[in-house]
C-alpha positions, 0 to 999 in steps of 0.5 A: 500500500502506498504511503500517504502524501498529506497536504500542508497548510502554513499558518501561525498562532497569531491572535486575529479574528480574521486569519485565514488558511492559505493555499496548500503545498505538498509534504512527504510523510516521514518514515516508512508508514502503512495505512491499515484498516482495523478488522471490522470483526473486532468491532461491535459496530463499524461506526466508531465514535471515539478512541482512548488509550491508557498507559499500558497501551490498551486501546478502547474503541467506543462504537454505536453498538458497544465497546472493544478493548484491545491490549498491546499483545493484540488480544481483544474483547467486545463488550455489549449491554447483553454481554455484560448483563446490563453492566453496560447500560446502553450499546450506543456510546457517545464519548470516552475518557480514562482517569489516572486509575485506569478507570474508563468513563463511558458516556452513552446515549440514553443509558447514563454514564458507565465506568469500566474498572478492573474488569467490572462495571458500575453505572450512574444514571439519573435514577441511580444518582437521584438526579445528580446526573441531570439526564441519561443522554451523556454528550461530553466528558472531562476528567480534571484531577479528581473531578469528573465533569459530565455534559448531558442533554439537560445541563451538566454535573460534576462528580467528586468521589460519590458526591454530585454537583448538578447544574440543570433547570434553574441553575443554568437558566440565564447562564447557559444559552442552551441546556444541551452541553455538547463539549466540556474542557477544563483549563490549567487555571481550573476554569470550566468551559462549556460548549452548547448549541447556543454558544460557549460559556466559561464557569470560573468559580461562581462567575459565568461568562458567555461567548458567541459570534457577536461578542467575539466579533466573529472569532467564534465562527458559529454558536453551535459548539461541537468540541473543545480542547485545551492545548499546552499553552492553555489556549482553548480550541473550539470546534463548531458546526461551521468551522474552528477557532482558538481562544488564546489565554489572553482572550484574543481569538484566532478563527481559521477560515478557508482561503479563496479557491482552497478546497479544505475542511476549514468551514466544515462541521468539527466533530472532535479535537484531540491532542497529540505528541510534541504539542500537536493538535488533531481536528476531525471534520466532516470530510477528513482530519487535520493536524496542526504541527510545527506551525502548519496544517497537514490534511488527511482526506480520501484524496491522500489516505488510502482506505479511508472509506467515508467522509465522516471522521469522528476522532483521531487518537495520536501516538508516538513515532507518527502513529495516528488512528482515525475513527470513522463511520466505516471503521478505524484506519491507522497510520502505523510504522511498518514495524508495528503493523499488527494482524488485527489491522491488516 
């Protein structure tokens, strides 16, 4: 299989609300790599919505019909609601995160929040938490120190130990522009950022601050926030329904827009944002994925990634040595050094 030749877009993280993406230039992929598809028989569904990896190199594939866990020795196991006797409360998974104890936190669409820990399961639903979890439709997770922040279709909540702090109903009225919390991130100062269908909100202690396209003078490209990520410089990356922006820690905005005649992903819906090595940032769009590295962009689309079967990219899990796994609606395609290609991915 041929090596991909990603397109590169040069830019700089200068604070500007009108910055654009310039034209593309070609760049060779470094090292001997192969693009390989994960065996679909290892997945309960071909639609993979999110990926995670722990410090023991076990990988977790969240899908629309259950979970796959794959260890570094290439052994794998599929978990579904029926297969776990209800330990997994719903097969439709929405998000996934791993804490420092290697507990795997899994959001579901209608089944609340599940935790996979030491081979066993526990769950948190609106009923079992007596309303501590405001809704069983979990849309977002952020694990910060000992706090688990959970975004739902009807507000959000913070879990500290066994204690829930709930923000719904009157607690969010006039504070959140929309009750559906689609994304959560916590920055290095402890401020909590909340993405909603109506704009962005910062919760700093007891102070709520709202951001929208008007108040940011277009720095925020759309009020429908889809994803959030805090980078190594404490900058906040914001994915929206029609593009991407970054808010620097000093409050200035950089909005990424397509240059004239450029066929890019800049104005597409952002599905997720994730971190990589060497301060890289990966962005999943409808249409492909993009990596911001060394002050420039690399695009990965059907035009230059052999075996990418769909326009719908959901998540990118980056690893060392140029490894990247791209979760899509048609399975997972991985960029792997030839020396680490495994049987399950050929």
